[in-house]
C-alpha positions in Angstrom: -8.4 20.9 -6.0 -9.6 17.5 -7.2 -7.5 17.6 -10.3 -4.3 18.4 -8.3 -5.0 15.5 -5.9 -5.5 13.2 -8.8 -2.2 14.4 -10.4 -0.4 13.9 -7.1 -1.8 10.4 -6.7 -0.9 9.4 -10.2 2.7 10.8 -9.7 3.0 8.8 -6.5 1.8 5.6 -8.2 4.2 6.1 -11.0 7.1 6.6 -8.6 6.1 3.5 -6.6 5.9 1.5 -9.8 9.3 2.8 -11.0 10.9 2.0 -7.7 9.5 -1.6 -7.8 10.7 -2.1 -11.4 14.2 -0.8 -10.4 14.5 -3.4 -7.7 14.4 -7.1 -8.4 11.6 -9.0 -6.7 14.2 -11.1 -4.9 15.4 -7.9 -3.2 12.0 -7.3 -1.9 10.8 -10.8 -1.0 10.4 -11.1 2.7 11.0 -7.4 3.5 8.4 -5.6 5.6 6.8 -2.4 4.4 4.9 -0.1 6.7 2.4 2.1 4.9 0.6 4.9 6.8 -2.6 6.0 5.3 -2.8 2.5 3.8 -6.6 2.1 4.0 -7.4 3.9 0.8 -6.0 5.8 -2.2 -2.3 5.9 -2.9 -1.5 4.1 0.4 -3.7 1.1 -0.5 -2.3 1.1 -4.1 1.2 1.0 -2.7 0.3 -1.8 -0.3 -1.0 -3.9 -3.3 2.1 -3.2 -5.3 4.6 -4.1 -2.5 2.5 -7.1 -1.5 2.6 -8.4 -5.1 6.3 -7.9 -5.1 6.6 -10.4 -2.1 6.8 -7.9 0.8 5.1 -8.4 4.1 2.7 -5.4 4.3 1.6 -3.5 7.4 -1.1 -0.8 6.8 -2.0 1.8 9.3 -4.9 4.3 9.3 -7.2 6.0 11.8 -10.5 4.6 10.8 -10.8 1.0 11.9 -13.7 -0.1 9.7 -12.0 1.4 6.6 -8.8 -0.2 7.6 -10.5 -3.6 8.0 -12.1 -3.3 4.5 -8.7 -2.5 3.0 -7.1 -5.5 4.7 -9.9 -7.7 3.4 -9.5 -6.2 -0.1 -5.8 -7.0 0.0 -6.4 -10.5 1.2 -8.9 -11.1 -1.7 -6.0 -10.2 -4.0 -3.6 -12.6 -2.3 -1.8 -9.9 -0.3 -1.4 -10.9 3.4 -1.5 -7.6 5.3 -1.4 -6.7 8.9 -3.8 -3.8 9.7 -3.0 -1.6 12.7 -5.2 1.4 13.7 -3.1 4.4 14.5 -3.0 8.2 14.1 0.4 9.5 13.1 
């Protein structure tokens, strides 16, 4: 259901935020993070969070136009991301 998906997404965002708080930014700076499903939803939110923490971000998704939009959105926020179309 839509409520369940929203709850799962919120839980995932909370877990990502908690993990980032637990690590020092120096520990993440320069690391590369690969996020599948990174063109929208939780994946895109995670890409933003890791990018802001100083990580190099690689996002993957099936839909190339949506993936390109996600990369542009991240770039507008100062996150340099590599976008690779793929189907896992």
